[in-house]
C-alpha positions in Angstrom: -18.8 122.0 -84.3 -18.5 124.4 -82.1 -19.8 124.9 -78.1 -19.4 127.7 -76.5 -18.2 127.0 -72.4 -21.4 128.1 -70.9 -23.8 126.1 -72.8 -22.6 122.6 -71.0 -25.2 120.8 -69.6 -27.1 124.1 -67.7 -30.5 122.9 -68.8 -31.3 124.2 -65.3 -29.2 127.6 -65.8 -30.0 128.9 -68.7 -31.0 132.2 -67.0 -29.3 133.8 -64.6 -29.9 137.6 -63.4 -26.4 139.5 -61.5 -26.9 142.2 -59.9 -24.4 144.3 -59.3 -23.6 146.4 -56.0 -20.8 148.7 -56.1 -18.3 150.3 -59.1 -19.9 148.4 -61.8 -17.0 149.5 -63.7 -15.2 146.4 -61.4 -17.4 144.0 -63.8 -16.9 145.8 -67.0 -17.2 143.1 -70.0 -18.3 140.5 -67.8 -21.6 140.5 -70.1 -19.2 139.2 -73.1 -18.7 136.0 -71.0 -22.0 135.0 -70.3 -24.9 133.5 -71.6 -27.0 135.5 -73.7 -30.2 134.9 -71.8 -28.4 136.6 -68.3 -28.2 139.9 -67.3 -25.9 141.8 -65.4 -27.6 145.1 -63.7 -26.6 147.7 -61.6 -28.3 147.6 -58.5 -28.2 150.2 -54.9 -28.5 147.4 -52.8 -28.8 143.7 -52.1 -32.8 144.1 -51.5 -32.7 144.1 -55.3 -31.5 140.7 -55.8 -34.6 138.4 -56.1 -34.4 135.1 -54.7 -33.0 133.6 -58.3 -30.6 136.3 -58.7 -26.7 136.7 -58.3 -25.8 139.5 -55.6 -22.2 140.6 -56.4 -20.8 143.2 -54.0 -17.7 144.5 -55.9 -15.0 145.7 -53.4 -17.2 145.6 -49.0 -15.5 145.2 -46.2 -16.7 142.0 -44.6 -19.5 144.1 -42.6 -20.8 144.6 -45.2 -21.0 140.9 -46.3 -22.1 140.2 -43.5 -25.4 142.7 -43.4 -25.8 141.2 -47.3 -26.4 138.1 -46.0 -28.6 138.5 -43.6 -30.8 140.7 -46.0 -31.4 138.5 -48.5 -31.5 134.7 -46.3 -31.9 131.5 -47.7 -32.5 133.1 -51.3 -30.1 135.0 -54.0 -26.9 133.5 -53.5 -23.8 136.5 -52.4 -20.8 136.2 -54.8 -18.0 138.8 -53.5 -16.0 140.7 -56.2 -12.3 141.3 -54.4 -9.4 143.6 -55.0 -6.7 141.5 -56.8 -4.7 141.7 -54.4 -6.1 140.8 -51.4 -5.0 138.1 -49.4 -5.6 135.3 -48.0 -6.3 136.0 -44.7 -9.1 138.8 -46.6 -11.0 136.5 -48.7 -11.5 133.8 -45.2 -12.9 136.9 -43.8 -15.4 137.4 -47.6 -16.3 134.0 -46.9 -16.8 133.8 -43.2 -18.6 137.2 -43.3 -21.3 135.3 -45.5 -20.3 135.6 -49.2 -21.1 132.2 -51.0 -18.3 132.8 -53.6 -15.3 135.1 -54.2 -13.3 135.7 -56.7 -10.2 137.9 -57.0 -10.6 140.6 -59.4 -8.7 140.8 -62.9 -10.3 139.0 -65.1 -14.0 139.0 -66.5 -14.0 135.6 -67.5 -13.1 133.8 -64.9 -15.9 136.0 -62.5 -18.5 134.7 -65.1 -17.0 131.4 -64.5 -17.5 131.5 -60.9 -20.6 133.2 -61.6 -21.9 130.9 -63.9 -21.3 127.9 -61.7 -23.3 128.9 -58.5 -25.5 129.5 -60.8 -25.4 125.8 -61.8 -25.3 124.6 -58.3 -28.2 126.0 -56.8 -30.3 126.0 -60.4 -33.2 123.2 -58.9 -32.1 123.5 -55.2 -33.6 124.8 -51.5 -30.4 126.8 -51.3 -30.0 125.5 -47.5 -29.3 121.9 -49.3 -25.7 122.6 -50.8 -25.5 124.0 -47.0 -26.3 120.7 -45.4 -24.9 118.6 -47.8 -21.5 120.6 -47.9 -21.4 120.1 -44.1 -22.5 116.1 -43.9 -20.4 113.5 -41.5 -18.9 110.6 -43.3 -21.3 107.6 -42.2 -17.7 105.4 -41.7 -14.8 107.3 -39.6 -11.7 107.9 -41.7 -9.6 105.2 -40.5 -12.2 102.1 -41.6 -10.8 103.5 -44.8 -8.1 101.4 -46.0 -5.7 102.6 -48.9 -3.0 99.3 -50.8 
């Protein structure tokens, strides 16, 4: 039995729309690595992304990421494709500006994997829920955890 890598456990995320803002040539071949039900289309701005879409910014400056984050509000997820040689500082800058996911360019398959994972994380959930869950304070202090 042949199992496609994206076919496992995606009952809530069988469809997806990626709105590409920026150089579409940088994501050439992306559709080959996404499920057949997904669409990838160019967009003039992130405002074209619907609440269930993934907005993909290609090589943006941090200020562009921050503006896109404000435009999207709690709706679509913001994925940023950065230069393949980007430093860790550049990655941190983009994430701190509001990107939900940051991927170095170089492999359409790796980018597709991040898009699918981002869609899975948000499928069926209020976008704020994920952020709130990740910022929970542990119920027990760390010094109360015993190891052997």
